[in-house]
N, C-alpha and C positions, 0 to 999 in steps of 0.2 A: 587441656585437650578433652577432658570429660565434659566440660561445659557445653560444647557444641551439640552433642547428641541429646543432652537433657533439654537444651534450649529448643531444639527442633521438635522434640516430643511435646514440650509445653505449647509451642505454637500450634502444633497439630491438634492437641486437646482443645485449645481455645477455639480454633476454627470449627471443629466438629461440634462442640457444645453450642457455639453461637449459631451455627447453621440450623441445628435441631431446634433451638429456641425460636429462631426466625420462622421456621416451618410451623411450630406449635402456636406461637403467639402473634406473629407478624413482626416485621422489622421494627416498626415504630414503637412497639410495646416491650422491647427488650432493653434492659439496662446493663451497663458494665458490671454493676454490682451483682446482678443475677449470674452473669457469665463467670465472674471470679469465684462466687460462692460455689457454684456447681463444679468448677474446676479444682477448687481447694487451693487457690492461689491468692496472694495479696493483690489488692487493687493496683498497687505500684508496679507489679509485674506486668499487667496488661498495658499499662501506660508505657512502661519501658519497651514492651514489644508492640507498640502502637501500630506497627505495620500489620500486625495480625488482624486487627479490626478491619483494616482496609482489605485484607485478604478475605475476611468473612464476607464482606459485602460483594466481593467478586465471586465468591463461591456460591452465592444464592442462585444465580441463573443456571449455573452448571449442575446444581443438585436438584433443580426443578422446583424451587420455592416460588 
């Protein structure tokens, strides 16, 4: 049961971090490695939560990037 809140927080962290990087560097200049490094997570985590990357791309227009 504790996994779900942690999973949700990790997804939110990934989205926030990715959106900030997209704003700062542009979408085409951001790598998964940069996002995982800034989030302090393993690359496998972001692949496991791959829908988070899709959510990041959807968040861009909403946040004004």
